N, CA, C and O atoms as a GROMACS GRO file, in nm:
protein
  228
    1MET      N    1 -17.609   3.616  -5.797
    1MET     CA    2 -17.597   3.747  -5.855
    1MET      C    3 -17.720   3.832  -5.827
    1MET      O    4 -17.709   3.952  -5.798
    2VAL      N    5 -17.836   3.772  -5.836
    2VAL     CA    6 -17.960   3.845  -5.813
    2VAL      C    7 -17.967   3.895  -5.669
    2VAL      O    8 -18.025   4.000  -5.642
    3LYS      N    9 -17.906   3.820  -5.578
    3LYS     CA   10 -17.907   3.860  -5.437
    3LYS      C   11 -17.837   3.992  -5.414
    3LYS      O   12 -17.865   4.061  -5.317
    4LEU      N   13 -17.746   4.028  -5.502
    4LEU     CA   14 -17.667   4.149  -5.485
    4LEU      C   15 -17.724   4.271  -5.556
    4LEU      O   16 -17.662   4.377  -5.557
    5LEU      N   17 -17.842   4.258  -5.617
    5LEU     CA   18 -17.901   4.370  -5.689
    5LEU      C   19 -17.937   4.487  -5.598
    5LEU      O   20 -17.951   4.600  -5.646
    6PHE      N   21 -17.953   4.462  -5.469
    6PHE     CA   22 -17.984   4.572  -5.378
    6PHE      C   23 -17.865   4.669  -5.365
    6PHE      O   24 -17.882   4.781  -5.318
    7LEU      N   25 -17.748   4.626  -5.408
    7LEU     CA   26 -17.630   4.711  -5.398
    7LEU      C   27 -17.631   4.823  -5.503
    7LEU      O   28 -17.568   4.927  -5.482
    8ILE      N   29 -17.701   4.803  -5.613
    8ILE     CA   30 -17.703   4.905  -5.718
    8ILE      C   31 -17.763   5.037  -5.669
    8ILE      O   32 -17.697   5.140  -5.683
    9PRO      N   33 -17.884   5.039  -5.610
    9PRO     CA   34 -17.936   5.167  -5.562
    9PRO      C   35 -17.853   5.223  -5.446
    9PRO      O   36 -17.839   5.344  -5.432
   10LEU      N   37 -17.800   5.134  -5.364
   10LEU     CA   38 -17.716   5.179  -5.254
   10LEU      C   39 -17.591   5.248  -5.306
   10LEU      O   40 -17.554   5.355  -5.258
   11LEU      N   41 -17.528   5.188  -5.404
   11LEU     CA   42 -17.408   5.246  -5.464
   11LEU      C   43 -17.440   5.378  -5.535
   11LEU      O   44 -17.364   5.474  -5.525
   12MET      N   45 -17.552   5.382  -5.605
   12MET     CA   46 -17.591   5.504  -5.673
   12MET      C   47 -17.618   5.618  -5.575
   12MET      O   48 -17.582   5.732  -5.601
   13CYS      N   49 -17.681   5.587  -5.462
   13CYS     CA   50 -17.708   5.689  -5.360
   13CYS      C   51 -17.579   5.738  -5.296
   13CYS      O   52 -17.566   5.857  -5.266
   14VAL      N   53 -17.485   5.650  -5.274
   14VAL     CA   54 -17.356   5.690  -5.216
   14VAL      C   55 -17.283   5.781  -5.314
   14VAL      O   56 -17.226   5.883  -5.273
   15ILE      N   57 -17.283   5.747  -5.441
   15ILE     CA   58 -17.218   5.830  -5.541
   15ILE      C   59 -17.286   5.967  -5.549
   15ILE      O   60 -17.218   6.069  -5.560
   16TRP      N   61 -17.417   5.970  -5.544
   16TRP     CA   62 -17.491   6.096  -5.546
   16TRP      C   63 -17.458   6.180  -5.423
   16TRP      O   64 -17.439   6.302  -5.433
   17TYR      N   65 -17.451   6.116  -5.308
   17TYR     CA   66 -17.415   6.186  -5.185
   17TYR      C   67 -17.275   6.246  -5.195
   17TYR      O   68 -17.253   6.361  -5.156
   18LEU      N   69 -17.180   6.169  -5.247
   18LEU     CA   70 -17.044   6.219  -5.263
   18LEU      C   71 -17.038   6.335  -5.362
   18LEU      O   72 -16.962   6.430  -5.343
   19TYR      N   73 -17.119   6.326  -5.466
   19TYR     CA   74 -17.127   6.436  -5.562
   19TYR      C   75 -17.179   6.563  -5.496
   19TYR      O   76 -17.127   6.672  -5.517
   20LEU      N   77 -17.283   6.548  -5.414
   20LEU     CA   78 -17.339   6.664  -5.344
   20LEU      C   79 -17.236   6.726  -5.251
   20LEU      O   80 -17.224   6.849  -5.246
   21ARG      N   81 -17.164   6.645  -5.178
   21ARG     CA   82 -17.062   6.695  -5.085
   21ARG      C   83 -16.949   6.764  -5.159
   21ARG      O   84 -16.897   6.866  -5.113
   22GLN      N   85 -16.910   6.710  -5.274
   22GLN     CA   86 -16.802   6.767  -5.353
   22GLN      C   87 -16.837   6.908  -5.401
   22GLN      O   88 -16.750   6.994  -5.410
   23ASN      N   89 -16.964   6.930  -5.431
   23ASN     CA   90 -17.008   7.059  -5.483
   23ASN      C   91 -17.069   7.148  -5.375
   23ASN      O   92 -17.131   7.250  -5.406
   24ASN      N   93 -17.053   7.110  -5.249
   24ASN     CA   94 -17.101   7.189  -5.134
   24ASN      C   95 -17.250   7.215  -5.139
   24ASN      O   96 -17.296   7.326  -5.110
   25TRP      N   97 -17.326   7.113  -5.176
   25TRP     CA   98 -17.471   7.121  -5.174
   25TRP      C   99 -17.524   7.044  -5.055
   25TRP      O  100 -17.458   6.951  -5.007
   26THR      N  101 -17.640   7.081  -5.007
   26THR     CA  102 -17.700   7.014  -4.892
   26THR      C  103 -17.781   6.893  -4.939
   26THR      O  104 -17.811   6.879  -5.058
   27LEU      N  105 -17.816   6.808  -4.844
   27LEU     CA  106 -17.901   6.692  -4.877
   27LEU      C  107 -18.039   6.737  -4.922
   27LEU      O  108 -18.102   6.672  -5.005
   28ALA      N  109 -18.086   6.848  -4.867
   28ALA     CA  110 -18.216   6.900  -4.906
   28ALA      C  111 -18.215   6.943  -5.053
   28ALA      O  112 -18.314   6.925  -5.124
   29GLN      N  113 -18.104   6.998  -5.098
   29GLN     CA  114 -18.094   7.037  -5.238
   29GLN      C  115 -18.085   6.916  -5.330
   29GLN      O  116 -18.126   6.923  -5.445
   30GLY      N  117 -18.032   6.806  -5.281
   30GLY     CA  118 -18.016   6.686  -5.362
   30GLY      C  119 -18.125   6.583  -5.343
   30GLY      O  120 -18.116   6.472  -5.395
   31LYS      N  121 -18.229   6.618  -5.268
   31LYS     CA  122 -18.337   6.523  -5.239
   31LYS      C  123 -18.404   6.472  -5.366
   31LYS      O  124 -18.440   6.354  -5.374
   32LYS      N  125 -18.421   6.558  -5.463
   32LYS     CA  126 -18.486   6.518  -5.588
   32LYS      C  127 -18.403   6.411  -5.659
   32LYS      O  128 -18.459   6.318  -5.718
   33GLY      N  129 -18.273   6.422  -5.653
   33GLY     CA  130 -18.186   6.322  -5.714
   33GLY      C  131 -18.202   6.186  -5.648
   33GLY      O  132 -18.204   6.084  -5.716
   34PHE      N  133 -18.212   6.185  -5.514
   34PHE     CA  134 -18.234   6.059  -5.443
   34PHE      C  135 -18.368   5.997  -5.483
   34PHE      O  136 -18.378   5.875  -5.499
   35LEU      N  137 -18.469   6.080  -5.500
   35LEU     CA  138 -18.600   6.029  -5.543
   35LEU      C  139 -18.593   5.970  -5.683
   35LEU      O  140 -18.654   5.866  -5.709
   36TYR      N  141 -18.519   6.035  -5.772
   36TYR     CA  142 -18.500   5.981  -5.907
   36TYR      C  143 -18.428   5.847  -5.903
   36TYR      O  144 -18.466   5.753  -5.973
   37ILE      N  145 -18.324   5.838  -5.822
   37ILE     CA  146 -18.248   5.713  -5.811
   37ILE      C  147 -18.336   5.601  -5.759
   37ILE      O  148 -18.336   5.490  -5.813
   38ILE      N  149 -18.412   5.629  -5.655
   38ILE     CA  150 -18.499   5.526  -5.596
   38ILE      C  151 -18.609   5.484  -5.692
   38ILE      O  152 -18.637   5.365  -5.706
   39SER      N  153 -18.671   5.582  -5.760
   39SER     CA  154 -18.778   5.546  -5.852
   39SER      C  155 -18.724   5.470  -5.973
   39SER      O  156 -18.788   5.376  -6.019
   40PHE      N  157 -18.609   5.507  -6.023
   40PHE     CA  158 -18.546   5.436  -6.135
   40PHE      C  159 -18.519   5.291  -6.097
   40PHE      O  160 -18.546   5.200  -6.175
   41ASN      N  161 -18.466   5.269  -5.978
   41ASN     CA  162 -18.434   5.134  -5.934
   41ASN      C  163 -18.560   5.053  -5.902
   41ASN      O  164 -18.560   4.931  -5.917
   42LEU      N  165 -18.665   5.118  -5.858
   42LEU     CA  166 -18.791   5.047  -5.836
   42LEU      C  167 -18.849   4.998  -5.969
   42LEU      O  168 -18.904   4.888  -5.977
   43VAL      N  169 -18.838   5.079  -6.072
   43VAL     CA  170 -18.886   5.039  -6.204
   43VAL      C  171 -18.805   4.919  -6.254
   43VAL      O  172 -18.862   4.824  -6.308
   44ILE      N  173 -18.674   4.924  -6.237
   44ILE     CA  174 -18.590   4.810  -6.277
   44ILE      C  175 -18.629   4.685  -6.200
   44ILE      O  176 -18.640   4.577  -6.258
   45ALA      N  177 -18.651   4.698  -6.069
   45ALA     CA  178 -18.691   4.583  -5.987
   45ALA      C  179 -18.827   4.528  -6.031
   45ALA      O  180 -18.847   4.406  -6.035
   46LEU      N  181 -18.918   4.616  -6.065
   46LEU     CA  182 -19.050   4.573  -6.112
   46LEU      C  183 -19.039   4.496  -6.243
   46LEU      O  184 -19.102   4.392  -6.260
   47VAL      N  185 -18.960   4.547  -6.336
   47VAL     CA  186 -18.943   4.480  -6.465
   47VAL      C  187 -18.878   4.344  -6.446
   47VAL      O  188 -18.920   4.245  -6.507
   48LEU      N  189 -18.776   4.337  -6.362
   48LEU     CA  190 -18.709   4.209  -6.339
   48LEU      C  191 -18.803   4.109  -6.272
   48LEU      O  192 -18.800   3.990  -6.303
   49THR      N  193 -18.886   4.156  -6.180
   49THR     CA  194 -18.983   4.069  -6.115
   49THR      C  195 -19.084   4.014  -6.215
   49THR      O  196 -19.119   3.896  -6.213
   50ILE      N  197 -19.131   4.101  -6.302
   50ILE     CA  198 -19.226   4.057  -6.406
   50ILE      C  199 -19.160   3.955  -6.498
   50ILE      O  200 -19.224   3.856  -6.536
   51LEU      N  201 -19.034   3.977  -6.533
   51LEU     CA  202 -18.964   3.883  -6.620
   51LEU      C  203 -18.946   3.747  -6.552
   51LEU      O  204 -18.956   3.643  -6.617
   52VAL      N  205 -18.918   3.748  -6.423
   52VAL     CA  206 -18.904   3.621  -6.350
   52VAL      C  207 -19.033   3.543  -6.352
   52VAL      O  208 -19.033   3.423  -6.378
   53PHE      N  209 -19.145   3.610  -6.324
   53PHE     CA  210 -19.274   3.541  -6.324
   53PHE      C  211 -19.319   3.504  -6.465
   53PHE      O  212 -19.388   3.403  -6.482
   54ALA      N  213 -19.282   3.581  -6.565
   54ALA     CA  214 -19.321   3.549  -6.702
   54ALA      C  215 -19.246   3.429  -6.756
   54ALA      O  216 -19.298   3.356  -6.840
   55THR      N  217 -19.124   3.409  -6.710
   55THR     CA  218 -19.045   3.298  -6.763
   55THR      C  219 -19.050   3.174  -6.674
   55THR      O  220 -18.989   3.072  -6.706
   56ARG      N  221 -19.121   3.181  -6.564
   56ARG     CA  222 -19.134   3.068  -6.473
   56ARG      C  223 -19.224   2.962  -6.534
   56ARG      O  224 -19.328   2.994  -6.592
   57GLN      N  225 -19.186   2.836  -6.519
   57GLN     CA  226 -19.269   2.729  -6.576
   57GLN      C  227 -19.325   2.641  -6.468
   57GLN      O  228 -19.398   2.546  -6.498
   0.00000   0.00000   0.00000
């Protein structure tokens, strides 16, 4: 299951891209949203990594 966690940001970016296309916005206008998605997922990855090392024996 952990191996598939890379799909979450990928799926979120695809959904954001589809949202932009639906509303006739350019990628440049939606760039901030992609940055938010990537930074949010990096924080999640960092927390999960810390939890793995904290619970390792």
